[in-house]
C-alpha positions in Angstrom: -19.7 -18.2 8.7 -21.0 -14.6 9.9 -20.7 -11.9 8.2 -18.8 -8.8 8.4 -20.7 -5.9 9.8 -21.5 -2.4 8.3 -20.3 -0.1 11.4 -16.9 1.4 11.0 -15.3 4.2 12.7 -12.4 4.0 11.0 -12.7 5.1 7.2 -13.1 2.5 3.9 -12.9 -0.5 3.6 -10.4 -0.7 0.8 -10.7 -4.6 -1.3 -7.8 -4.7 -3.4 -8.3 -8.3 -5.4 -6.2 -9.6 -8.9 -4.0 -12.8 -9.4 -0.5 -12.9 -8.9 2.4 -10.5 -9.7 -0.3 -8.4 -10.8 1.1 -5.1 -8.9 -1.4 -5.4 -5.7 1.7 -5.5 -3.3 2.9 -2.0 -4.2 -0.1 -0.5 -4.7 -2.2 -1.8 -2.2 1.2 0.0 0.3 0.8 3.2 -1.8 -2.2 3.4 -1.5 -2.0 2.5 2.0 0.2 5.1 2.3 -1.8 8.4 1.0 -4.3 7.7 2.8 -3.7 6.9 5.8 -4.8 3.6 6.0 -4.1 -0.3 7.5 -2.2 -2.3 4.7 -3.4 -5.9 5.0 -1.7 -7.9 2.7 -3.4 -11.3 2.5 -1.6 -13.2 0.8 1.5 -12.8 2.8 -0.7 -14.4 5.3 -1.1 -16.9 3.7 2.0 -18.1 2.6 3.3 -17.6 6.0 1.0 -20.0 7.7 2.2 -22.8 4.2 5.6 -21.9 5.7 5.0 -23.3 9.2 3.3 -26.6 7.6 6.7 -26.7 5.1 8.6 -26.2 8.8 6.1 -28.5 10.8 6.7 -31.3 8.2 3.1 -31.1 8.3 1.5 -32.9 5.1 -1.3 -29.8 3.6 -3.5 -33.4 2.4 -4.0 -33.9 6.1 -6.7 -33.1 7.1 -7.2 -33.1 10.9 -3.5 -32.1 11.4 -3.5 -29.1 9.3 -6.8 -27.6 11.9 -5.5 -28.9 14.5 -2.8 -26.6 13.9 -4.4 -24.1 12.6 -6.2 -23.6 15.9 -2.6 -22.0 17.3 -1.6 -20.1 14.2 -1.1 -16.2 15.1 -0.3 -14.3 11.8 1.4 -11.0 12.5 0.9 -7.6 10.1 3.6 -5.0 11.0 5.0 -1.6 8.9 8.7 -0.3 10.0 10.4 2.1 8.4 7.7 1.3 5.1 8.5 -2.1 4.7 5.5 -4.8 6.0 7.1 -7.5 8.0 5.5 -10.8 8.7 5.4 -12.9 11.4 4.7 -16.1 12.4 4.1 -17.7 15.6 7.1 -15.3 16.5 9.1 -15.8 13.5 9.8 -13.0 10.9 8.8 -15.2 7.8 9.0 -12.0 5.7 11.6 -13.3 3.0 11.2 -16.9 3.2 7.6 -16.8 2.1 9.0 -14.9 -1.6 10.2 -17.7 -3.1 8.1 -19.7 -6.2 8.2 -22.8 -4.4 7.0 -21.0 -2.1 4.3 -19.7 -3.8 3.1 -22.5 -5.0 2.7 -24.5 -1.7 -0.1 -21.1 -1.0 -2.1 -21.5 -3.8 -1.7 -25.3 -3.1 -2.2 -25.4 1.2 -5.1 -21.7 0.3 -7.5 -24.7 -1.1 -8.1 -25.8 2.3 -10.5 -24.9 4.5 -9.2 -24.7 8.1 -6.6 -22.1 6.7 -9.2 -20.2 4.7 -11.5 -19.9 8.1 -8.2 -18.7 10.6 -7.4 -16.3 8.1 -10.8 -15.4 7.3 -11.6 -15.0 10.4 -7.9 -12.7 11.4 -8.6 -10.6 8.6 -12.3 -10.1 9.6 -11.1 -9.2 12.8 -8.1 -6.4 11.4 -9.8 -4.4 9.3 -13.6 -4.7 10.1 -13.3 -0.4 12.3 -12.2 0.9 8.3 -9.2 2.2 7.5 -7.6 -1.1 5.8 -6.7 -2.1 2.5 -7.0 -5.8 1.6 -5.4 -7.2 -0.8 -5.6 -11.1 -2.1 -7.7 -13.2 -4.4 -11.3 -12.8 -2.8 -10.7 -10.2 -0.8 -14.1 -8.5 -2.4 -16.0 -11.5 -2.9 -15.6 -13.5 0.5 -13.5 -11.7 2.8 -15.6 -8.3 2.7 -18.3 -8.8 0.3 -19.7 -5.0 1.8 -16.1 -3.6 1.9 -17.2 0.5 0.5 -14.7 -0.2 -3.0 -13.7 -2.8 -4.4 -10.7 -3.3 -7.0 -9.8 -6.2 -9.5 -6.4 -5.7 -10.4 -4.9 -7.7 -13.5 -2.0 -7.8 -16.5 -0.9 -10.4 -18.5 1.0 -13.4 -17.8 3.1 -12.4 -19.8 3.8 -8.8 -18.1 3.4 -10.4 -14.4 5.7 -13.4 -15.4 8.7 -10.7 -16.9 7.9 -8.8 -13.2 8.7 -11.8 -11.6 11.7 -12.5 -13.0 13.3 -9.7 -12.9 12.4 -9.1 -8.8 13.9 -13.0 -8.4 16.7 -12.4 -11.0 17.3 -8.6 -8.7 17.7 -11.4 -5.7 20.0 -13.5 -6.6 17.8 -16.4 -7.7 18.6 -18.8 -10.3 15.6 -18.4 -13.2 14.7 -18.4 -16.4 11.6 -16.1 -18.1 9.8 -19.3 -19.6 9.7 -20.8 -16.0 8.8 -18.0 -14.6 6.1 -17.6 -16.9 4.5 -20.8 -17.0 4.9 -20.4 -13.3 2.9 -17.9 -13.4 -0.1 -19.3 -15.3 -0.4 -22.7 -13.8 -0.4 -21.0 -10.3 -3.7 -18.6 -12.3 -5.3 -22.0 -13.3 -4.8 -23.2 -9.8 -6.6 -20.3 -8.0 -9.3 -20.2 -10.3 -10.1 -23.4 -10.3 -10.1 -24.3 -6.8 -13.9 -25.2 -5.2 -13.2 -23.5 -1.8 -13.2 -19.3 -2.7 -11.3 -19.6 -7.1 -9.9 -15.6 -7.3 -13.1 -14.1 -9.4 -13.9 -10.4 -10.0 -16.9 -9.5 -7.6 -19.8 -8.3 -10.1 -19.1 -4.3 -7.9 -15.9 -4.6 -8.5 -13.6 -1.6 -10.9 -11.1 -3.1 -13.1 -7.9 -2.3 -13.1 -5.0 -3.6 -16.6 -2.0 -2.4 -14.8 -0.5 -3.6 -18.3 1.3 -0.8 -20.3 0.4 1.5 -17.0 3.0 3.1 -14.1 2.0 2.0 -10.5 1.8 6.0 -11.0 -1.0 5.8 -13.6 -3.0 2.7 -11.2 -2.6 4.2 -8.7 -4.0 7.7 -9.1 -7.1 6.0 -10.9 -7.5 3.9 -7.7 -7.3 7.3 -5.6 -9.4 8.9 -7.7 -11.8 6.9 -6.9 -11.7 6.4 -3.5 -11.4 9.6 -2.8 -14.8 10.2 -4.7 -15.8 7.2 -2.2 -14.6 9.4 1.0 -16.2 12.7 -0.3 -19.9 11.6 -0.5 -20.1 9.1 2.8 -19.6 12.0 4.5 -21.7 14.6 3.1 -23.8 11.7 3.2 -23.6 12.0 7.3 
């Protein structure tokens, strides 16, 4: 597997990893907006593949079928009016991929080599020139191990479950807080124990705990680090 290069023409590559529900999507969107960078929601890309596999009726355990399917998968991210839309093989799946069922299926298919390889290459192409903020679970460890800035955003399982519960209730979903917290804990276990690219913090990442912090406070911490890195880069050129 080829490693990404360091010749970036359009700005920094910023990696933002962390568990489900830590606030990565919101912070990534805001950070990219403030820096004028492209937001790349890699989790949404995996969710989109999971959605396509489910629609096609492909069993995730059928490795050969999954591999064949991934050869022709086309995932695109488009920013429109401040909203990130996700397209999978031309279909807008933005809303379809945000259900608890899809979260569990995504964690399962994210362990599959053909899926990870397809998404890895796609993500590296998107971020090769820099000027991007990528979020996920293995950005700083696998996708861009040489990222200019790496963050690991976390929060307690209870806090993340509460946030997710409120989101689902607002969408009209019939869920309980207890079940949502349990789902978060289960997802953490799956993501951290999987053999391929498990969730872990890169050794050179900056840890940020969002528990008890507002989104603005988290954003300010990250902006300070990124702007300092940009300044240092400009001075060294």
